[in-house]
C-alpha positions as CSV (number, residue, x, y, z in Angstrom):
1,X,7.5,4.9,-8.5
2,X,7.3,1.9,-6.5
3,X,7.1,-1.9,-7.5
4,X,5.5,-3.2,-4.3
5,X,8.1,-5.1,-2.8
6,X,8.3,-4.2,0.9
7,X,11.8,-3.7,1.9
8,X,11.5,-3.9,5.6
9,X,8.8,-3.9,8.5
10,X,9.0,-0.6,10.3
11,X,7.2,0.9,13.2
12,X,5.7,4.3,14.1
13,X,7.5,5.6,17.1
14,X,5.5,9.3,17.2
15,X,2.1,10.7,15.9
16,X,1.7,14.6,16.4
17,X,-1.9,15.7,15.7
18,X,-1.5,18.9,13.4
19,X,-5.4,19.5,13.4
20,X,-6.0,19.2,9.5
21,X,-2.8,17.0,9.3
22,X,-0.4,14.6,11.1
23,X,3.2,14.3,11.5
24,X,4.7,10.6,11.9
25,X,8.0,9.6,13.0
26,X,8.8,6.2,11.9
27,X,11.7,3.7,12.2
28,X,13.2,2.0,9.4
29,X,17.0,1.4,9.1
30,X,17.0,0.0,5.9
31,X,15.1,2.9,4.0
32,X,16.6,5.6,6.1
33,X,20.0,4.5,4.9
34,X,21.0,7.5,2.7
35,X,17.6,9.2,3.2
36,X,17.4,13.1,3.2
37,X,14.9,16.0,3.0
38,X,12.4,15.8,0.3
39,X,13.0,11.8,-0.4
40,X,9.7,9.6,-1.1
41,X,9.2,6.7,1.1
42,X,6.1,4.5,0.8
43,X,4.4,3.8,4.0
44,X,1.9,1.0,3.8
45,X,1.5,2.1,0.2
46,X,1.2,5.7,0.6
47,X,3.9,7.9,-0.9
48,X,5.2,10.2,1.9
49,X,7.8,12.7,1.9
50,X,10.7,12.7,4.4
51,X,10.7,16.0,6.3
52,X,13.4,15.1,8.6
53,X,15.9,12.3,9.2
54,X,17.7,11.4,12.2
55,X,19.3,8.1,12.6
56,X,17.3,5.2,11.8
57,X,14.1,7.4,12.0
58,X,12.2,9.8,9.8
59,X,9.4,12.3,10.3
60,X,6.5,12.8,7.5
61,X,3.6,15.3,7.2
62,X,0.3,13.5,6.4
63,X,-2.5,16.0,5.3
64,X,-5.9,15.4,5.7
65,X,-6.8,14.1,2.2
66,X,-4.2,11.3,2.8
67,X,-5.7,10.4,6.4
68,X,-9.1,10.3,5.1
69,X,-8.5,8.2,2.0
70,X,-6.4,5.5,3.5
71,X,-5.7,3.9,6.6
72,X,-2.9,5.8,8.0
73,X,-5.2,7.8,10.4
74,X,-5.8,4.2,12.2
75,X,-2.0,4.0,13.1
76,X,-0.6,4.8,16.5
77,X,2.8,4.7,18.4
78,X,3.9,0.7,17.9
79,X,1.9,0.1,15.0
80,X,3.9,-2.0,12.4
81,X,4.3,-0.7,8.7
82,X,5.5,-1.7,5.5
83,X,8.4,0.4,3.9
84,X,9.8,0.9,0.4
85,X,11.9,3.4,-1.3
86,X,11.2,4.2,-5.0
87,X,12.8,2.1,-7.4
88,X,15.8,3.2,-9.1
89,X,16.3,3.9,-12.7
90,X,17.6,0.6,-14.3
91,X,16.8,-1.5,-11.3
92,X,14.5,-4.9,-11.9
93,X,10.9,-4.4,-11.5
94,X,10.1,-7.1,-9.0
95,X,6.3,-6.4,-8.7
96,X,4.2,-4.2,-10.8
97,X,4.1,-0.2,-11.3
98,X,2.9,1.2,-8.0
99,X,2.5,4.9,-7.5
100,X,2.0,5.2,-3.9
101,X,-1.4,6.8,-4.7
102,X,-4.0,5.1,-2.5
103,X,-7.4,4.5,-4.2
104,X,-9.5,3.5,-1.3
105,X,-9.4,1.1,1.7
106,X,-10.6,-2.4,2.6
107,X,-10.7,-4.5,5.3
108,X,-9.3,-8.3,5.9
109,X,-12.4,-10.3,6.0
110,X,-10.9,-13.7,6.5
111,X,-7.7,-15.5,7.2
112,X,-7.4,-19.3,5.6
113,X,-4.3,-20.7,6.6
114,X,-2.9,-23.9,4.7
115,X,0.4,-25.8,5.1
116,X,2.6,-23.5,3.1
117,X,0.8,-20.4,2.3
118,X,-2.5,-18.5,3.5
119,X,-5.6,-17.1,1.5
120,X,-6.6,-13.7,2.8
121,X,-10.2,-12.5,1.8
122,X,-10.2,-8.6,1.7
123,X,-13.4,-6.3,1.1
124,X,-13.5,-4.3,-2.2
125,X,-15.2,-0.8,-2.7
126,X,-17.8,-1.2,-5.4
127,X,-16.0,2.0,-7.2
128,X,-12.6,0.0,-7.5
129,X,-14.1,-3.7,-8.5
130,X,-14.0,-2.8,-12.2
131,X,-10.2,-2.6,-12.1
132,X,-9.7,-6.0,-10.3
133,X,-9.5,-9.0,-12.3
134,X,-8.6,-12.7,-11.6
135,X,-4.7,-13.1,-11.9
136,X,-4.4,-9.1,-12.1
137,X,-2.2,-7.0,-9.8
138,X,-3.3,-5.3,-6.8
139,X,-1.6,-3.3,-4.1
140,X,-2.4,-3.9,-0.5
141,X,-0.6,-1.9,1.9
142,X,1.9,-1.2,-0.2
143,X,2.6,-4.9,-1.2
144,X,2.2,-6.2,-5.0
145,X,-0.1,-9.0,-4.9
146,X,-1.7,-11.2,-7.4
147,X,-5.5,-11.5,-7.5
148,X,-6.5,-15.3,-6.9
149,X,-10.3,-14.6,-6.9
150,X,-12.2,-11.4,-7.7
151,X,-15.7,-11.8,-6.3
152,X,-18.6,-9.5,-5.6
153,X,-17.2,-7.0,-3.0
154,X,-14.1,-8.8,-2.3
155,X,-11.0,-10.4,-3.5
156,X,-8.5,-13.1,-2.1
157,X,-4.7,-13.3,-2.3
158,X,-2.5,-16.0,-1.6
159,X,0.4,-15.2,0.6
160,X,3.8,-17.2,1.0
161,X,5.4,-17.6,4.3
162,X,8.0,-14.8,3.3
163,X,5.2,-12.2,2.9
164,X,3.6,-13.3,6.1
165,X,6.8,-12.9,7.9
166,X,8.1,-9.5,6.6
167,X,4.8,-7.5,6.0
168,X,2.0,-6.5,7.9
169,X,-0.2,-8.8,6.5
170,X,1.1,-11.4,8.5
171,X,-0.2,-9.4,11.6
172,X,-3.5,-8.2,9.9
173,X,-6.7,-9.6,11.6
174,X,-10.3,-9.5,10.4
175,X,-11.8,-6.2,10.7
176,X,-8.5,-4.5,10.0
177,X,-8.1,-1.9,7.5
178,X,-5.7,-2.1,4.4
179,X,-4.7,0.5,2.0
180,X,-5.7,-0.4,-1.7
181,X,-4.1,0.8,-5.1
182,X,-5.4,-0.7,-8.2
183,X,-3.3,-1.1,-11.4
184,X,-2.8,2.2,-13.1
185,X,-2.7,0.7,-16.4
186,X,-6.4,-0.7,-15.9
187,X,-7.3,3.0,-15.1
188,X,-5.5,4.5,-18.2
189,X,-7.0,1.8,-20.4
190,X,-10.6,2.8,-19.0
191,X,-9.8,6.5,-19.8
192,X,-8.7,6.1,-23.5
193,X,-11.5,3.8,-24.3
194,X,-14.0,6.3,-23.0
195,X,-12.4,9.1,-25.0
196,X,-12.4,6.9,-27.9
197,X,-16.1,6.1,-27.7
198,X,-16.8,9.8,-27.3
199,X,-14.9,10.8,-30.1
200,X,-16.6,8.2,-32.3
201,X,-20.3,9.6,-31.2
């Protein structure tokens, strides 16, 4: 489990096409400190397993399902990525519960800078819209954010300077894809309510 609090802005250093999968090598001095084979690291919000670890770099295999459902397939050498290790038992939950299981992708539609923050408008797939509410939580490229506005086919988030400086959202431009993970609690509530209605009939 993750919290959506990005630990560092890493970099893709190599990409190997494996046909129905891909192997990424990524640099991240913070997240590789103490890392070992089999550990989990979230890359732009996608939970990946460490295959190899050497120095400040690690490799991870990404299967076709993940490449198809996320924006990882668009990454190349030099791409910057958000990196986060799983939360430790007993640690503070600084963001919200994030599984690292991407529900879909959106795209940056608009950036509206202000003096001390910036509003970013992001497209929202129709099948995820019911899980996104104003002032609710959403994960964008692995970043735990609060929804400012939940519109028709889009939502907005407000970013402070720290988020802009230390994550990929400071670099994204209109048209760029982003990974989206909706609040898992909303999906569980929906499933439970559906089961309750079914039992009552």
